[in-house]
ZAMARGU-4260 file (C-alpha; in steps of 0.2 Angstrom, whole numbers, plus 5000, padded with zeros to 4 digits):
<rodrens>
0) 4617/5009/4830 | 4616/4994/4819 | 4629/4981/4814 | 4629/4974/4796 | 4637/4957/4794
5) 4636/4957/4775 | 4637/4970/4761 | 4621/4962/4754 | 4612/4970/4769 | 4616/4987/4762
10) 4611/4996/4746 | 4617/5012/4738 | 4604/5023/4729 | 4607/5039/4720 | 4604/5055/4730
15) 4592/5067/4722 | 4600/5084/4719 | 4618/5078/4724 | 4626/5071/4708 | 4639/5058/4710
20) 4633/5054/4728 | 4623/5040/4735 | 4612/5037/4751 | 4615/5021/4760 | 4600/5011/4765
25) 4600/4996/4777 | 4588/4982/4774 | 4595/4970/4787 | 4605/4972/4803 | 4609/4967/4821
30) 4602/4979/4833 | 4607/4981/4851 | 4596/4985/4866 | 4599/4988/4885 | 4602/4972/4895
35) 4613/4964/4882 | 4599/4960/4870 | 4603/4959/4852 | 4591/4955/4837 | 4592/4952/4819
40) 4580/4964/4811 | 4573/4966/4794 | 4568/4984/4789 | 4554/4986/4777 | 4556/4999/4770
45) 4575/5000/4772 | 4582/5013/4784 | 4593/5027/4779 | 4610/5027/4787 | 4615/5044/4795
50) 4633/5038/4798 | 4644/5024/4791 | 4660/5015/4797 | 4666/5000/4789 | 4681/4988/4790
55) 4691/4991/4774 | 4702/4981/4763 | 4709/4980/4745 | 4709/4961/4744 | 4695/4950/4738
60) 4680/4948/4749 | 4670/4959/4760 | 4684/4972/4764 | 4683/4978/4745 | 4664/4978/4745
65) 4664/4988/4761 | 4676/5000/4753 | 4664/5002/4738 | 4650/5005/4750 | 4659/5019/4759
70) 4663/5029/4744 | 4654/5045/4740 | 4640/5044/4752 | 4629/5058/4757 | 4630/5053/4776
75) 4645/5056/4787 | 4658/5042/4784 | 4672/5037/4797 | 4684/5029/4785 | 4687/5026/4767
80) 4699/5015/4756 | 4707/5031/4750 | 4711/5037/4767 | 4716/5020/4773 | 4728/5018/4758
85) 4737/5034/4764 | 4736/5031/4783 | 4744/5013/4781 | 4758/5019/4770 | 4772/5018/4782
90) 4783/5030/4773 | 4770/5043/4771 | 4764/5043/4789 | 4782/5042/4795 | 4786/5058/4785
95) 4770/5066/4791 | 4774/5062/4810 | 4793/5067/4808 | 4788/5084/4802 | 4775/5086/4816
100) 4789/5089/4829 | 4780/5082/4844 | 4781/5064/4839 | 4797/5054/4839 | 4799/5041/4825
105) 4813/5028/4821 | 4828/5034/4810 | 4823/5028/4793 | 4831/5026/4776 | 4818/5024/4762
110) 4820/5019/4744 | 4804/5024/4735 | 4800/5019/4717 | 4791/5033/4708 | 4784/5041/4724
115) 4766/5048/4725 | 4764/5067/4724 | 4762/5068/4743 | 4780/5061/4745 | 4788/5072/4732
120) 4799/5087/4736 | 4796/5097/4752 | 4808/5100/4767 | 4819/5086/4773 | 4812/5078/4789
125) 4824/5075/4804 | 4830/5056/4805 | 4821/5052/4788 | 4831/5050/4772 | 4821/5048/4756
130) 4829/5041/4741 | 4818/5043/4725 | 4821/5029/4712 | 4815/5030/4694 | 4820/5012/4690
135) 4823/4996/4700 | 4838/4989/4691 | 4856/4995/4691 | 4854/5003/4709 | 4868/4993/4717
140) 4880/5007/4719 | 4867/5019/4725 | 4860/5007/4738 | 4877/5002/4745 | 4882/5021/4747
145) 4865/5026/4755 | 4864/5010/4767 | 4882/5012/4772 | 4880/5031/4776 | 4864/5027/4786
150) 4871/5013/4796 | 4885/5024/4802 | 4875/5039/4805 | 4872/5047/4822 | 4853/5047/4819
155) 4852/5028/4824 | 4858/5032/4841 | 4861/5017/4852 | 4851/5005/4840 | 4860/4989/4837
160) 4848/4982/4824 | 4839/4988/4809 | 4823/4982/4802 | 4818/4979/4784 | 4801/4981/4777
165) 4790/4986/4762 | 4779/5001/4763 | 4763/5002/4753 | 4745/4997/4754 | 4748/4981/4744
170) 4760/4975/4758 | 4748/4978/4773 | 4749/4962/4784 | 4757/4952/4770 | 4775/4953/4774
175) 4787/4947/4787 | 4799/4960/4795 | 4818/4956/4793 | 4830/4960/4806 | 4849/4962/4804
180) 4863/4968/4815 | 4868/4986/4812 | 4886/4981/4808 | 4881/4969/4794 | 4881/4980/4779
185) 4882/4966/4765 | 4866/4957/4771 | 4856/4974/4772 | 4861/4979/4755 | 4857/4962/4747
190) 4840/4962/4756 | 4836/4980/4750 | 4841/4975/4732 | 4830/4959/4733 | 4815/4969/4739
195) 4817/4982/4726 | 4813/4969/4713 | 4795/4967/4721 | 4791/4986/4721 | 4777/4993/4710
200) 4775/5012/4708 | 4772/5022/4723 | 4780/5008/4735 | 4795/5009/4745 | 4808/4999/4754
205) 4812/5004/4772 | 4827/5002/4782 | 4824/5008/4800 | 4832/5008/4817 | 4825/4995/4829
210) 4823/5006/4845 | 4832/4997/4860 | 4821/4993/4874 | 4821/5005/4889 | 4832/4998/4903
215) 4820/5000/4917 | 4827/4999/4935 | 4820/4984/4943 | 4817/4985/4962 | 4829/4973/4970
220) 4838/4961/4959 | 4832/4959/4941 | 4822/4944/4937 | 4831/4930/4927 | 4826/4928/4909
225) 4827/4938/4892 | 4826/4957/4892 | 4808/4963/4890 | 4802/4976/4878 | 4785/4986/4877
230) 4774/4990/4863 | 4762/5003/4867 | 4745/5005/4858 | 4735/5021/4859 | 4718/5025/4852
235) 4715/5043/4849 | 4698/5050/4843 | 4693/5066/4834 | 4681/5076/4845 | 4671/5092/4844
240) 4680/5105/4834 | 4692/5092/4826 | 4702/5091/4842 | 4711/5074/4845 | 4708/5066/4862
245) 4717/5051/4868 | 4704/5038/4872 | 4714/5023/4879 | 4731/5015/4880 | 4735/4997/4881
250) 4752/4988/4880 | 4760/4971/4876 | 4776/4964/4884 | 4787/4952/4876 | 4805/4947/4873
255) 4816/4962/4868 | 4825/4952/4854 | 4809/4948/4845 | 4796/4960/4837 | 4780/4962/4846
260) 4764/4961/4835 | 4746/4964/4836 | 4735/4948/4840 | 4751/4939/4845 | 4753/4946/4862
265) 4741/4948/4877 | 4735/4966/4880 | 4737/4974/4897 | 4736/4991/4905 | 4751/5003/4904
270) 4753/5002/4923 | 4753/4983/4923 | 4765/4983/4908 | 4777/4995/4916 | 4777/4986/4932
275) 4781/4970/4923 | 4796/4978/4916 | 4802/4986/4933 | 4794/5003/4933 | 4780/5004/4947
280) 4782/5022/4953 | 4765/5031/4950 | 4773/5048/4946 | 4784/5040/4933 | 4770/5030/4925
285) 4760/5046/4924 | 4775/5055/4915 | 4775/5040/4902 | 4756/5041/4900 | 4757/5060/4897
290) 4770/5058/4884 | 4760/5044/4875 | 4745/5056/4876 | 4754/5071/4868 | 4762/5060/4854
295) 4746/5051/4850 | 4736/5067/4849 | 4749/5075/4839 | 4749/5061/4827 | 4730/5062/4824
300) 4732/5081/4822 | 4745/5078/4808 | 4733/5067/4800 | 4718/5079/4801 | 4729/5093/4794
305) 4734/5081/4779 | 4716/5077/4776 | 4711/5096/4776 | 4722/5098/4761 | 4714/5084/4751
310) 4700/5085/4739 | 4684/5075/4741 | 4690/5063/4728 | 4706/5060/4737 | 4697/5057/4753
315) 4684/5045/4745 | 4669/5057/4747 | 4663/5074/4753 | 4658/5067/4770 | 4673/5056/4773
320) 4684/5060/4789 | 4696/5050/4800 | 4686/5049/4816 | 4699/5038/4826 | 4716/5032/4824
325) 4727/5019/4832 | 4745/5023/4835 | 4759/5010/4840 | 4774/5015/4850 | 4790/5007/4856
330) 4796/5013/4873 | 4814/5018/4872 | 4827/5030/4880 | 4831/5046/4872 | 4841/5060/4880
335) 4840/5050/4897 | 4821/5051/4896 | 4808/5037/4893 | 4802/5041/4876 | 4787/5034/4866
340) 4793/5032/4848 | 4779/5030/4835 | 4781/5015/4824 | 4765/5015/4813 | 4747/5021/4812
345) 4732/5009/4809 | 4714/5010/4807 | 4707/4997/4819 | 4720/4985/4827 | 4723/4997/4842
350) 4704/4999/4845 | 4703/4980/4844 | 4717/4978/4857 | 4708/4990/4868 | 4692/4980/4866
355) 4701/4964/4870 | 4708/4971/4887 | 4690/4978/4891 | 4683/4961/4888 | 4695/4952/4900
360) 4682/4953/4914 | 4666/4944/4911 | 4657/4954/4924 | 4660/4972/4929 | 4674/4975/4942
365) 4670/4984/4958 | 4676/5002/4958 | 4679/5003/4940 | 4661/5009/4935 | 4669/5026/4930
370) 4681/5018/4918 | 4677/5024/4900 | 4677/5012/4885 | 4690/5015/4872 | 4676/5018/4859
375) 4666/5030/4870 | 4673/5046/4862 | 4672/5038/4844 | 4653/5034/4848 | 4651/5052/4853
380) 4658/5058/4837 | 4647/5046/4827 | 4632/5053/4836 | 4637/5071/4833 | 4640/5068/4815
385) 4624/5058/4813 | 4614/5073/4821 | 4622/5085/4809 | 4617/5074/4795 | 4599/5073/4801
390) 4598/5092/4804 | 4606/5097/4787 | 4593/5107/4777 | 4580/5108/4791 | 4569/5123/4789
395) 4567/5132/4806 | 4557/5147/4811 | 4567/5157/4825 | 4558/5171/4835 | 4569/5184/4842
400) 4587/5187/4835 | 4595/5193/4851 | 4610/5204/4852 | 4629/5202/4850 | 4629/5188/4863
405) 4620/5177/4851 | 4631/5180/4836 | 4636/5162/4837 | 4619/5157/4831 | 4621/5162/4814
410) 4639/5155/4812 | 4632/5138/4819 | 4617/5138/4808 | 4628/5140/4793 | 4640/5126/4799
415) 4626/5114/4802 | 4617/5118/4786 | 4601/5124/4795 | 4589/5135/4785 | 4583/5148/4797
420) 4568/5160/4795 | 4569/5174/4807 | 4555/5185/4815 | 4561/5201/4824 | 4555/5218/4829
425) 4571/5227/4822 | 4570/5229/4803 | 4588/5233/4802 | 4595/5219/4813 | 4611/5212/4806
430) 4604/5195/4806 | 4591/5199/4794 | 4604/5197/4780 | 4610/5180/4787 | 4594/5170/4785
435) 4583/5163/4772 | 4568/5173/4776 | 4566/5189/4787 | 4549/5193/4794 | 4548/5211/4802
440) 4535/5209/4816 | 4533/5218/4833 | 4536/5203/4845 | 4536/5214/4861 | 4517/5217/4864
445) 4515/5202/4875 | 4497/5206/4880 | 4493/5202/4861 | 4503/5186/4860 | 4488/5175/4856
450) 4482/5187/4842 | 4500/5189/4836 | 4503/5170/4835 | 4488/5169/4823 | 4494/5183/4813
455) 4511/5176/4812 | 4505/5159/4807 | 4495/5167/4792 | 4511/5176/4787 | 4521/5159/4787
460) 4508/5151/4777 | 4506/5165/4765 | 4525/5164/4761 | 4524/5146/4758 | 4537/5141/4772
465) 4538/5122/4774 | 4544/5122/4792 | 4551/5107/4801 | 4552/5116/4818 | 4550/5133/4827
470) 4560/5139/4843 | 4567/5153/4852 | 4581/5156/4864 | 4576/5174/4868 | 4566/5177/4884
475) 4554/5189/4877 | 4548/5177/4864 | 4546/5161/4873 | 4527/5161/4876 | 4523/5168/4858
480) 4534/5154/4851 | 4524/5140/4860 | 4507/5149/4854 | 4514/5150/4836 | 4520/5131/4837
485) 4502/5127/4842 | 4495/5136/4828 | 4506/5128/4815 | 4505/5111/4822 | 4524/5110/4826
490) 4532/5101/4842 | 4532/5112/4857 | 4529/5114/4876 | 4511/5119/4880 | 4509/5138/4881
495) 4502/5136/4899 | 4518/5128/4904 | 4528/5142/4896 | 4517/5155/4904 | 4520/5146/4921
500) 4539/5146/4919 | 4540/5164/4912 | 4531/5172/4927 | 4543/5169/4942 | 4530/5170/4956
505) 4518/5159/4947 | 4532/5146/4945 | 4536/5146/4964 | 4518/5146/4970 | 4513/5132/4958
510) 4527/5121/4963 | 4524/5124/4982 | 4507/5116/4979 | 4514/5102/4969 | 4517/5089/4983
515) 4518/5073/4972 | 4519/5059/4968 | 4532/5056/4962 | 4544/5060/4976 | 4554/5070/4979
520) 4540/5082/4975 | 4544/5099/4967 | 4537/5108/4982 | 4553/5103/4992 | 4563/5115/4981
525) 4551/5129/4979 | 4553/5146/4989 | 4539/5156/4997 | 4536/5172/4988 | 4522/5185/4984
530) 4518/5194/4968 | 4519/5213/4968 | 4508/5224/4956 | 4505/5239/4967 | 4512/5248/4983
535) 4498/5240/4993 | 4505/5223/4988 | 4521/5227/4997 | 4514/5228/5014 | 4505/5212/5012
540) 4521/5203/5005 | 4531/5209/5020 | 4519/5201/5031 | 4519/5184/5021 | 4538/5183/5016
545) 4552/5182/5029 | 4565/5195/5028 | 4578/5198/5022 | 4571/5195/5005 | 4574/5197/4986
550) 4564/5209/4975 | 4564/5206/4956 | 4554/5209/4941 | 4541/5195/4937 | 4547/5193/4919
555) 4565/5200/4921 | 4581/5193/4914 | 4599/5196/4917 | 4597/5200/4936 | 4592/5218/4931
560) 4583/5226/4945 | 4586/5211/4957 | 4590/5217/4975 | 4592/5211/4993 | 4579/5220/5004
565) 4581/5219/5023 | 4565/5228/5029 | 4548/5235/5024 | 4556/5253/5020 | 4568/5245/5008
570) 4555/5235/4999 | 4544/5251/4996 | 4559/5261/4991 | 4565/5248/4978 | 4547/5245/4972
575) 4545/5264/4969 | 4562/5265/4960 | 4558/5251/4948 | 4541/5258/4945 | 4548/5275/4940
580) 4564/5269/4930 | 4558/5253/4921 | 4541/5256/4914 | 4542/5249/4897 | 4552/5240/4884
585) 4561/5256/4878 | 4568/5259/4896 | 4579/5243/4895 | 4576/5232/4879 | 4577/5213/4881
590) 4573/5211/4899 | 4555/5207/4898 | 4547/5224/4901 | 4535/5221/4886 | 4526/5210/4899
595) 4525/5225/4911 | 4535/5229/4927 | 4526/5219/4940 | 4538/5213/4954 | 4539/5199/4967
600) 4546/5197/4984 | 4554/5180/4988 | 4563/5174/5003 | 4582/5176/5003 | 4590/5159/5003
605) 4607/5157/5010 | 4619/5145/5000 | 4630/5143/4985 | 4622/5147/4968 | 4622/5135/4953
610) 4616/5134/4935 | 4609/5117/4929 | 4607/5116/4910 | 4595/5102/4905 | 4590/5093/4889
615) 4573/5085/4890 | 4564/5075/4877 | 4547/5067/4880 | 4548/5071/4898 | 4565/5061/4899
620) 4581/5069/4905 | 4594/5067/4891 | 4608/5077/4898 | 4612/5089/4912 | 4627/5101/4915
625) 4630/5109/4932 | 4641/5125/4934 | 4645/5135/4950 | 4643/5154/4952 | 4653/5165/4963
630) 4646/5176/4977 | 4637/5192/4970 | 4640/5210/4975 | 4626/5212/4987 | 4613/5220/4988
635) 4614/5217/4969 | 4614/5200/4961 | 4623/5203/4945 | 4634/5187/4941 | 4652/5189/4946
640) 4661/5173/4942 | 4658/5155/4937 | 4666/5138/4936 | 4662/5123/4925 | 4661/5108/4928
645) 4655/5110/4946 | 4666/5107/4961 | 4653/5099/4971 | 4653/5081/4977 | 4644/5069/4966
650) 4629/5067/4977 | 4626/5086/4979 | 4628/5088/4960 | 4615/5074/4958 | 4603/5083/4970
655) 4604/5099/4959 | 4600/5089/4943 | 4586/5080/4952 | 4579/5097/4958 | 4580/5105/4941
660) 4572/5091/4932 | 4558/5089/4945 | 4554/5108/4944 | 4553/5107/4925 | 4542/5093/4925
665) 4531/5101/4938 | 4528/5116/4927 | 4524/5105/4912 | 4541/5108/4903 | 4544/5091/4894
670) 4553/5095/4878 | 4568/5107/4876 | 4583/5114/4883 | 4581/5123/4899 | 4592/5133/4911
675) 4587/5132/4930 | 4595/5143/4943 | 4596/5135/4960 | 4604/5138/4977 | 4612/5123/4987
680) 4608/5126/5005 | 4612/5115/5020 | 4594/5108/5018 | 4596/5104/5000 | 4593/5113/4983
685) 4581/5128/4982 | 4574/5135/4966 | 4578/5153/4961 | 4570/5152/4944 | 4567/5142/4928
690) 4573/5150/4911 | 4563/5139/4899 | 4576/5141/4885 | 4595/5138/4882 | 4606/5145/4895
695) 4613/5163/4891 | 4629/5172/4893 | 4644/5160/4891 | 4635/5143/4895 | 4632/5137/4877
700) 4650/5140/4873 | 4657/5133/4889 | 4647/5117/4887 | 4652/5115/4869 | 4670/5117/4873
705) 4671/5106/4888 | 4658/5092/4884 | 4657/5093/4865 | 4638/5095/4867 | 4630/5110/4857
710) 4614/5115/4866 | 4609/5126/4851 | 4609/5110/4840 | 4600/5100/4854 | 4586/5114/4855
715) 4584/5114/4836 | 4583/5095/4836 | 4570/5095/4849 | 4560/5108/4840 | 4560/5097/4825
720) 4553/5082/4835 | 4570/5073/4835 | 4578/5066/4850 | 4596/5072/4852 | 4608/5057/4855
725) 4618/5064/4870 | 4631/5055/4881 | 4621/5050/4897 | 4636/5054/4908 | 4646/5067/4899
730) 4664/5070/4905 | 4672/5087/4905 | 4689/5088/4895 | 4696/5101/4907 | 4690/5115/4918
735) 4684/5133/4914 | 4684/5147/4927 | 4677/5164/4922 | 4674/5182/4928 | 4661/5195/4922
740) 4667/5212/4917 | 4655/5227/4921 | 4655/5244/4913 | 4651/5252/4930 | 4667/5244/4937
745) 4679/5242/4922 | 4675/5257/4910 | 4693/5263/4911 | 4702/5246/4909 | 4689/5241/4895
750) 4694/5256/4886 | 4713/5253/4888 | 4722/5238/4895 | 4707/5226/4893 | 4700/5234/4877
755) 4689/5223/4866 | 4703/5222/4854 | 4716/5216/4867 | 4704/5203/4874 | 4700/5197/4857
760) 4718/5195/4853 | 4721/5185/4869 | 4706/5174/4865 | 4713/5171/4847 | 4730/5166/4855
765) 4721/5154/4867 | 4726/5163/4882 | 4708/5167/4888 | 4690/5163/4882 | 4680/5179/4878
770) 4662/5180/4877 | 4656/5197/4872 | 4638/5200/4879 | 4636/5219/4875 | 4640/5229/4860
775) 4644/5246/4868 | 4652/5253/4884 | 4637/5262/4891 | 4636/5264/4910 | 4619/5263/4918
780) 4611/5260/4935 | 4603/5244/4929 | 4617/5235/4920 | 4620/5218/4913 | 4638/5211/4911
785) 4648/5218/4896 | 4658/5202/4894 | 4664/5186/4902 | 4683/5182/4903 | 4688/5164/4907
790) 4704/5153/4908 | 4705/5135/4905 | 4716/5122/4915 | 4718/5104/4918 | 4711/5107/4936
795) 4700/5120/4944 | 4715/5127/4954 | 4726/5130/4939 | 4712/5138/4929 | 4708/5149/4944
800) 4726/5154/4946 | 4728/5158/4927 | 4712/5169/4928 | 4717/5178/4943 | 4734/5182/4936
805) 4726/5188/4920 | 4714/5199/4929 | 4728/5207/4939 | 4738/5210/4924 | 4724/5218/4914
810) 4717/5228/4928 | 4701/5219/4930 | 4705/5214/4948 | 4704/5229/4960 | 4699/5234/4977
815) 4681/5238/4971 | 4680/5222/4961 | 4690/5208/4971 | 4692/5194/4959 | 4701/5183/4971
820) 4685/5184/4983 | 4673/5180/4968 | 4684/5165/4964 | 4686/5159/4982 | 4670/5148/4981
825) 4678/5137/4969 | 4692/5131/4980
</rodrens>
């Protein structure tokens, strides 16, 4: 992230193939480094910007130059003069917020001279009277009638004063607000007429109610002195999926008979400001904060809706979006409730006020390490948009299309502008029509992976594909992908590391011998096991591995064929059953039988089960996301329920992340997105297995929803040799609790009360989160979950209760599938 102090440090150059647009190059900037170090750097050759945010202005000087630089760029842009002109037009935003319904605004009378198209017509807004003028002279009678009616209207409520101000970009920061008693009609009319003479087209004169300060009950006797008023300043940011998120609230306190302004009052926290005015009860403060949050987020939602209807020219460029917004509120009483009333929107003053509050302490304060900076969500949005800019147009080879559970890949690729080339065994796969190039190739013969990698490399070269990267999220293709990357000279993990992680017994036995340094060594997390290739191996394994144990396929996926065994006879019985039923890929496609049906016996580990999804680059941990799994239906291990974020204590969560990271490094996995399954025992984490690819089922969707981080995009970036810029300590914006539906247990309800159409309709209404994992309702002995159904909530308890009620109503919960028990681990 670079700071440019002069427009001369930046240059716009025409963008090839994008008429009318320009790339932005940086030749000089201030750079920032850990430890508070800053440098003034010269870049030769200049660096290309992948995101631009400028301080804007229409007057002479750098504001206007910055506005010109921001116009029509190829890179994502967080503000433009065109959008700022709209957002700082008080009348336009007042009308926008009044129509939103969730935001209170002061009662307003507006005289507008030749209004812009966005203010013409439309439905009337409550509390807002708009009078259109075609001329500025001869309006005395009209003005007197309108002002008189307004001053006597019920819309003003208990207001004793009205404020007079001009609305329009030209008047931003250049005028003094004038206050008059509500009873003085003459001075108000005279002032309106005088201000009308100053108007240019599309400008307005506003007469608005001055919200009376809330009369807060002061404990004991009230303090002597003038009545105090609050001005609340909220910063709200646009996050993943164009969802507004309140970032921070600061306040200023001053005399109730004088207007409070930015930069003329000291910032303080909402709690301190309310306490100063006599409201110290924590529950009441929480109510005020929640109302400010709802109103501020609704304000940004209204702005984003307005933007969506604007052309690229009206926004100032194809890539321009409003990434953050400042909302100023007055706190008053409406209907016997403390109510924040939105006064105006701004592009930077509220963020500046938050920064001033954060800068009050020269050194970090004890106990506030977790307090997030106001700009943190904005920076996350900057990085997310920058990543999209870097990846747009990248050419990626993808091995293995996957099934219905991976349909999101094709939608995301189109959204990100990725150019995908697909290799798959199925010539009729639906995804073959959704990619740039489709190569039909048998990718299931894993004994020939090295030969197939050479053949595929020749096919790629013969087609003239200029690839930036190659990756896979499909278990069957991971080793082949690494071999192919090696052939093509593309970034990848060593094939030996992928082989090691792919074969479950080799993973455990290798890590058991990996005693370090560094410490803690991977051997502390590994679990004793024994590979099984024949019946004779079973007897040897029973003597080596303590029972009860777990038998599973060496190269399996989705917990298919995994079973708890308590003695030697059960081991033999299960080995024979798998050897008979699951001999090759045709018996159960997609679970790794192309590698054979060898098995392993490993010690059964008591404890709670967890998934850790990691992003690594160059052997460094960039991000980790921990989720909790519910108890399985023994003797099987098919997943039943899950919760994210984890409900574990921070230390236990850190132990799981450390274990997952150390195990990946121990296997030589240095770059990519990995899913590590662990159990947390009383002695610490123990490894179940490493999946050297993006987590399956619902995990990508949940992480994107809760944290705004897309593991698919991260995997694509790493495959291109680009380091994803991810939040070091991501914070979940809510909680998700989900349960799996199985055809063997839910065939009747999945065909009736919980049909695919019903679940999809509930998903579309926001009542649940549906992840479809299988296309058809086909029961079988070796099954994988049909779908995941989840509910969101502000707390794990609320999400759990919502899900339980939903499952009871739909019939998913029952005596043979006790959802309440599966969710009991999440209390």
